[in-house]
N, C-alpha and C positions, 0 to 999 in steps of 0.2 A: 459668461459661463463661470461656474464655480470650479476651482482647481481642487481635485481630490488627491488623497494620499497616494504616493507612488505604488504601494502594494495593491490598493483597490483599482488603480488604473491598469496595472499589469493584468490583474484578474479580468477586468472588463475586456481588454484587448484580446485576451486568449479566448474568452467565452464567445466573443463576437466572431472569432476566427478570422480576423482581418486587421490590418494596420489602420489605426484611426489617429486623429489629431491628439496632441498631448493633453488637451483640455476637453473634458466631457462632462455631461450632467451627472451629478453624484447619484441621483436616483435611478440611473440606468443600470446599475450593477445588480441589484436585487429587486424582485425575487429571482431565484436561479432560473436558467433556461427551462423551457417547457419540457424538453426531453429528459432532463435530469429530474424534474419534479414528477414525471410520469413513471419513472423506472421503479421497479420493485427492489432492485439492489443497485446502490450507487457506490462506486469505488473511488475513493479520494486518495490519490497517490501523493507522495512526498519525497523529499530528500531528508533523511532523518534528523540531521542537525541544523536544518534551516528553519529559523523561527518564523519567517514570513510564510512558509508553507503551512505551518501549524495554525497561524492566525487565519489563513484562508480556509482551512478545514473547519475551524471553529465557527467562522461566519456562515459557512454553508450548512453545517450541522444545525446551527440555531435556526436557519431559514427552512431547512427541510423537515425538522422535528421528527426524526425517524423513530420508529418503535423499537429498533434494536441498533446497537453500535458494536461492530466486530473489530477487535484490535489484533493486528499482527503481533504486537508487543507483549500481549498478555497470555498467560496460560489459562485454562479453564479454572484452576484453583485460585489464581489471582483475581479473575473476574468475580468469582463467588465471594471472595473476601471483601470486595467493595460494596456488597449489598448493605444497605442501610447507612452507609457513610455519607456525610454531607459533601456533595461533589463540588461545592463552592469553597470548601476548606482545603487548600492545597496541602497543608501539612498532614491533615487526617487522611487524605486520599493517598499521598505518597507513602505514608506508613502502612496503610491497609493493603496497598498493592505490592508492598515490599520492593519498591522500585529501585532503591539504592542497591547498587551491586548487581543489577540485572543485566548490565552491559549496554543498555540503551542510553541515549543522551539524557541530559538532566531533565527531571520531571517537570520543571517549570516550563519547558518548551511545550509539553503535552497538556499541561493543566487547562489552558483555554478550551480545549476540545471537551474534556470532561465537564468543565463548568458550563459549557453550552449544551450539554446533552439532555438536560431536563430529566424526564422520567424514563428515558430510553433504557431498555434492558442491555446490560453490558455483557459481551461475550469475549472470551479469550480463544484465539485460534492457534497459538503457538504450540508446536509439537515438542515433545521431549528431545533434548539434544542427541540422546543415544539413538532415537529413531531416525533422525536426519543422518547421523553418521552411518547407521546400518544401511540406509538406502544407497549410500555411496558404494557399498560392497554387494549387497543383495539385490539392489534395484528398487525403484519406487513402488512397483506393483506389489512386491513381496511384503513390504512394510505397511502399505496402505490397507491391505486386507481384501475382504470379499467384494467391496465396491470398486475395486480398481478398474474393472472393465467399464463401469458406468462413467468414470471420469477420464477414460481414455488412457489410463496408465499401462494397460496390458498391451497396447499397440506400440511397437517401436517407431521412433521418428524416422521420417524419410532421411536418406543419407545426407542430402544437402542441408536439411534442417538441423540434423545432428551436428554436422560440421560447423554450421553457423553458430549454434549455441555453444559449442565447445570453444570456438574462437572468441565469443563474447565473454565466456568465463575466464579465459586466459587474459584478455584485456582488462577485465575487472579486477584481476589479481596481479596486475602490474607485470604481466608476461613472465611471472616467476614460478608458475606451477609446473611440476613434472607432467609431461603430456599424458601419461597413463592415469593421472588423477581426473582428467577432464570429463570422461563419461560419467564418473561417479558424481561430479559436481552438477552435471546436467540432471541426473536422476534426483539429486537432493532438491534442486529447484523445482522440478516437476512435482515431487512429493509435497512440498510446501504449498505450491499454488493449488493443488487439488485439495489439500487439507483446509486451506483458507476458504475455498469455494464450498466445501462440505459444511463448514461452520456457518457460512452465510446462508446456505439453504436451510439448515436447521433453525437458524434464527428467524428466517422468513416463515417457516412452517409453524413455529411456536408463537410468534407474535403477530403474524399477518402482514408485517412490513409497514412501511418501507424499511429497508436495512441499509445502513451505511457502513462501509468497510474502510478502516484506516490502515494504510499499508504503504510500503515503499513503491515508488513509481514503476520499478521493474516488475512488480507483481500486478500492476494495473494495466500492463501491456495487453491489448485486445487480441493480439496474434498468438501470444505464448503464455500469458499469465492467468490470473483468476478469471477474467472474462472468457478466455478460451476454454478453461475447465468448466465453467458454468454453461457455456454454449453446448458442450458435449453432454454434460450430465442432466441439464434441465433446459432444453432449447426453448421451451415456452415461457421461461422467466425473462422478464425484461431487465436489461442491465445497462448502466451508463458508467463510463470510465473517464475520470478526469486525471490527467497526469500533470505533475509539476516538475520542471527540469530547470537546470541552470545553464545559461548560455544558449545561443541560437544553434540548433542542430543542423547537420548537413542534409538530413533527409526528413521527410514528414514523420513526426512522432506517432507512435502506435497507440493512440488513445482516441476516444470519441471527441474530446476537446482537451486543450492543454494550456498551461501557463508557463511562460518563460520568464525566469527571474535572473538577476545578475548573480554571478558566482559569489559565494561567501568566502571570506578569507579563512583559510584553515591550513594546517600543516599538510605537507605532501604525504598522502597515504602510502606512496611507494618508497618513501625514504627508508623504512625499516627493511625493505628487500635489498636495497642497494648499499646501505651503510656497512662498511666492513666490521667484522666482529672484533671486539676489544681484545 
């Protein structure tokens, strides 16, 4: 047997959904699984600063050849600015997208995805920051507008689900948030998931699909994220969600299929919360 690269092996193990031997046939990885190929909307999750996750996304984008590519990281204006730019030219794309200073990890991590996108139409799904902040005060439905009922934003979460999401937000923010902020954080997350789903549906309607969504794995959650919003708003649309996470989880990950990679070396994100002020 031929030994393949660790990244491809990790992807294969996850897509097969079972533990296999360390050595596998290299040609077993692609094409992607039939369920992924058949979906009208494919959501490819990531941890934003993990280059292995972006390499996997790029490989799958190349294989799926979507008609549209929706990015969590881009605003509609940024997506429009990329029209006509050579996607193989990293410098030109980074400049056109005004990536520097956007707050996202270095563009070089994302360039393989753009380079693999071919003629796919690029969409930006990011909301204005002021809208996300307003959702924390006024609620997701008020900010989303007339389509809020269609995407389930007009319905309050069940008490246990609300509590679980607030606990997740607290943990994600190093247990340092004032408790009174948590309901607003949940509303902001619901708003963004619904907005990403709305953009994906618009891309599907305008291009005929398939559509690939590039987003954080939290938004790829089939129970709470973009897939859940799509299931509410457009139950007839077929969706496939792939999550990428670091380290083996304690429970079954909430994706159709998933990839588990080794944790990347990075600074402790909670250090800023615990370090005493100078």
